[in-house]
N, C-alpha and C positions, 0 to 999 in steps of 0.2 A: 193315585198309580193303581196299577193291577198288580196280584200278585205276581213274583219270579216263578215261574216255571221250572221244578226240578231237573226234567227230561222232557226233551224238544226232539221229538221225532224230526221236523223238517231239519235240523240242524244234522243229526245222526245219520240221517237219507243222504245229504249232502256230503259228509263224511267218506261213507259208504261208496257212493259214485266217483268221487275226487281220487279215493284210493283205484280204485278199479279202471279210471283212466290213464293214472300215471302208469300202473302195470302191464296196458296197453301198448302204452307209447315205448314201454321200454323191451317188452315181448316184441311190437312189431319190429323197432330197433336191432334186436338180435336177429331177427329173420335179413333185414338189410343184410347186414354182415355176412350171414350166412349165406347169401345170393350172391356173394361177389359186389357189395357194397351198392346193389340196385334194390329199389320196390320193385313190385306189379302194382296196380291201380287199386285193389283192394287193401295192401301193407299199409301202402302212401295215406288213402284214406284214415284207415284204422292211426297211424302215427300223427297224422294233422290234427285231427278231429277231435283226439285225445287229449291233446297239448291244453286243453281248456282246465283238464284235473289239477296243474299246481296251483292256478291262482285260488281255486273254487279253495283249495287248501289255506292260501293266505287269509283270503277272506270270511272262513271258519275259525283263525286263530283270533283277529281284530272283532269279531262276533263275543266269542266265548268270552274273552278280557272285559269288554265294554259291557257285554250284558248281567255279567257278576257284580262288577263296579256299582253300574246303575242302582241296583238295587240295596247291595251291601256294603258299598261304599268301597274307600281305596286305603290298604294299608302298605308302607312300603317292605316294611320289616318280612311282614306274611308272601309279598310279591316275589321278593326277590329271594326267599328259601323256597317258596312253591316252584317258582320257574327254573331256577337251579337242579332241583331234584327231579323235576316232570321231562326240563330240556336240555338242561347243562349237560348232566352227567350223562344221559343216553349217545349226546352229539357228541362227547368227549372218549365214551367207551369202543363206540362203533369207528367216529376216527381213527383209534387206535388198532381198533380190530381189521379193520379193510388194509389200511397202512401195512401191517403184519402179513396178512394172507396174500397180497399182493407181493409181500417181499419174500416170503417161502416159495409162493407160486411162481414166478414169472422175474423174480431178481429186482424187483425195482425198487431202488434204494431212495425213499424220500429226502435225504441229505447230501444228494449230488449235486444239488444247485445250490449246497449252502445253507446255512443255519436261518438266514432273513429271509430266504426264499420259501422255507420249510413252515417259519411260523408264519407267512402270508398267506400261503396256501391252505394249512391247516385251518387258521381263524377264519377263511371265508368258504370252509367246505369242501375245496378238492381234494382233501383225501380219497374222495370215490366220487364218482358224477352226481350222484344226488344227493348228496351229503351239503350243497350249497341251499338249498333252502331253509335247514335246518341253522344257516348263517344269517339269512336274511332275517328271518323270526326273529334271533339275539337283536339285529338291529331295530328291530320295531320294538321290543321289549325297554331297549334302552328309553326308546323317545317317551314309551307309553307314561311313565310317570309326569310329562308333560302334559300329556293330553289329559291329565286329570283336570286341568285349567277350564276343560268344557265340558258343559255338563246339561245344557237345552239342547232342543231338536234344532235351533236357529243356528247353534254354533256347530254343531256337528256336519248340519245343510253347508254352510260355508269352509266347514274342514275340508269334506267333499269336494267340490269346487276347487280350493287349492291344488287339493291330491292331484283334480285330472291335471292342471297346468303344470303343477310339477315332472308329473307322470312323462306327459308329451312331452315336455323339455329334455328329459333327460333321455328320453328314449331317440327323438330328431332332430334337436337341437345342440345339445353339450357334446363337445368333444374331449374327450379325456386324453386324445395324444397329444394337446398343447402342455399337456402338466408333464413333467419329468420324475425320474425316481421312484420315494414309494408311495407318493402322493398319485402319482400318476399310475400306479398300479392299482392302489383300491381302487379310484374311479373308472376303471374301467372294468373291474370284477364284473362276474356274473351274478354275485350275488350284492350287487351295491343297491341300496334300500329305494334310493329316490326313482329307479325302475320300477319297482314293483308297489310303491308307497298307497296305490289306486286303490288296490285291492282291500290292504289290512284297514284304510280308513272306510272304506264304503262297508266291511263287515261291523266298524262301529257305527256308522250311520245304519245300517238293518240291526243292531240291537236298541238303539235310541227309537228308531220307528216301528218295532217289531210289531206291534197289533195292529196297526196302519195297512202294513204292507202285507204280513199275514191273511190279514181280509179281502186285500184290494187282491193278491195272490189267486186264492180260493174262488172267487168273483168271475176274473177273467182268466182262467185255466184253459180255457180252449182258444183265447184268442194269444197268450202266450206259447202255449202251442206251436201253432202257426210260424209263429214269429221265432219259435226256434228252427222248427224247419228250415225258414227263410235263412238263419243263420248257419246252417249246415252248407245250402246251397251255396251261401256267398263264401264261406271258407275254402269250399271246393273250387270257386273260381279264384279265391286268393292265392292258394299256394299253387297252384297249376299256373298262375299268370306272375307271382313273384318268389315261387318257389319255395323253400322251406322258412316257413314262419314260427319266430318263438313266442312261447306259454305267454309271453307279456308283452305282446305287441298291440298297438295303440288301439287297434277295432275292438282286442275284448275290454276295454273301459266302457262298449257296448255291448258286445256280447253276455257279459258274466252277468251283469246284473238282470239279464233277461232269462237266461238260462237258469239263475238263483231263486229269481220269483216265479218259473216254471215249474220246479221241483218240488215249491214249496206249495204252491197251491196241488199240486198231484200227490201229496203225503198222506192227505185221509185216504185214499185212493190205494194207495199201494197198501195201509195198515189192513186191509179187508184181505187183501191177497197173499195168503201164509206163505205159499211158496217163493216170494218174491219179499216178504216180509222179513219171515224167521232169517234168511241170508244174509239180508243187508243189515239186518240187527248187530248180527255175528260180525259183520266186514266192518260193520262202522264204529264199534266197539274196540276192534284192534287194528282201524285204518294207521295210525302212526306206526305201530309196530312191525305191520307188514310195510311200510314204507320203508323202514328201516332193512330189514330183513331180505327185501326179496332181490335186490341186485345180487346178493352172494348167492340166492338157490337158483335164479338165472345164469350165473357163471358157471356152478355148478353141471347144471344141466346141459348147458350148451359145451362143456366139456366131457360127457357121456353119452349124449342121446344122438342114437342112429340118426343120420341123415334123413329118412321119412318122416322125422317129426318136424322138419322145415319147409315141407309142401304148405302151398297154400291152403289146401283143402285139410290139412292136419292143426291148423291154425287155432283152432276153438279148444280142441285137447292139448296141445301145448300149455296155452293159456290157462287152461283149469289145473292142471300137471302144476303149475310153476305159483297159482294161487293157494292151489290144497297143501303144497310143499311148506311153501312160506306160513301158513295157518299151522301147520300140523309143527313146523321149529320154533314157533312161537308158541306153543304149547307147551314141548318140552322145556323151553329156557325159563319158561313159567313155574316149574317144578322147583326151579333152583331158589335158594334162598339169599333172600336180598333180589327177587328178579327187579322189582320195580325202580330199583336204582339204576336199569340198564334198558328197560322198555319202558315206553310210556303210554298203558292201557288205562282208562275210568273204571273203576270199580261199580257195577250193578249186582246192587244185589234186593232181595225180599224186601218188601215194607211189611215189619213184626208189628210196629204198631198203628192200631186202628186207626189212628188219628191224622198217622203217616199217608194209611193208605185213601181215607176220605180227601185228605189234603191234595193227593196226587188228582185223583179223581176230578176234584174241583176244577184245577188247572190244566187238565186234559179238553182238547178240543172234541176228542172222538169218543164221542159218548154212548156208540155203541162197541168201542173196542178198547176197551179201559186196561191199561197192563197196569197190577199190582207191584210197580220196579221204582225206583229212583236212585241217583245217582249216590255215591258215596263218597262226601266229600273230603 
């Protein structure tokens, strides 16, 4: 078995791209509301194409868990403690933060619908429009200990096939409206795991076939690039024909693996372009923190920004302001003691030990672009 790499830039690159795509969805959505709930050709394209971001985040969640347990094994107590600290506490904090923020700013009382409805909405990430993804991740965590029964490439191939059928059934054939009461509410949630399960399982599949698929993607990156262009054209046809399409649509079970492999294939090239490599590394490191905070920054910006910022020609500037404003806010929060309980930011340090440095160099596929950094576990 090959060594576990402590720092996988291809996954870091995926993180950064997924983060930027999610921001593009929400900033273009703000343009939609600022223009009387209408898109133009550009903002609609940005909004719809960028919906690849959320399923990429899902596959990264599956990959990181499975890649680590593939090499280090699984310890239930450590898993529970780690997930609660890195995901659970930030989810609780930011759910409460956004509920309080909306209460004081807009007078929205989350208890108006009753305690039962409040608990349902809170659990499924409905405290604010982006937190549903955190709820989906939690549901996958509940499933993850069961997945420890599967350790071989063959079993993960079988799981991937099963996930395809479950996801398709959940999106196209399953009708939650036939169920009443609490069960019906649960099954109709946007954060219903079976409607997203393929992307998590694909992440696990990727972890078990990492070396093979990385070599494949690097060898065939040009063909994969053409495939991504085809996906882009197909996505335009899809939303123009069907209207607005969700992030977990059936076609993304084809689109996301191809896009993922392409990004893996060009990872080595990106490391050679400093003006791309450095900012993407920073964004990848802060991606989950950016995900949690950016709606607050966007909301505040919408409240105070002059109308000129909502012209289509100003979109790149508006997007950059939201991104930089979010990063600045993250940096300020990181100055607060115990900030790691409210923000998920993987720590990266310089390797002081010569053995660690050499170990990383041995693991890195980029012989001409070695970085003496490792993840601090």
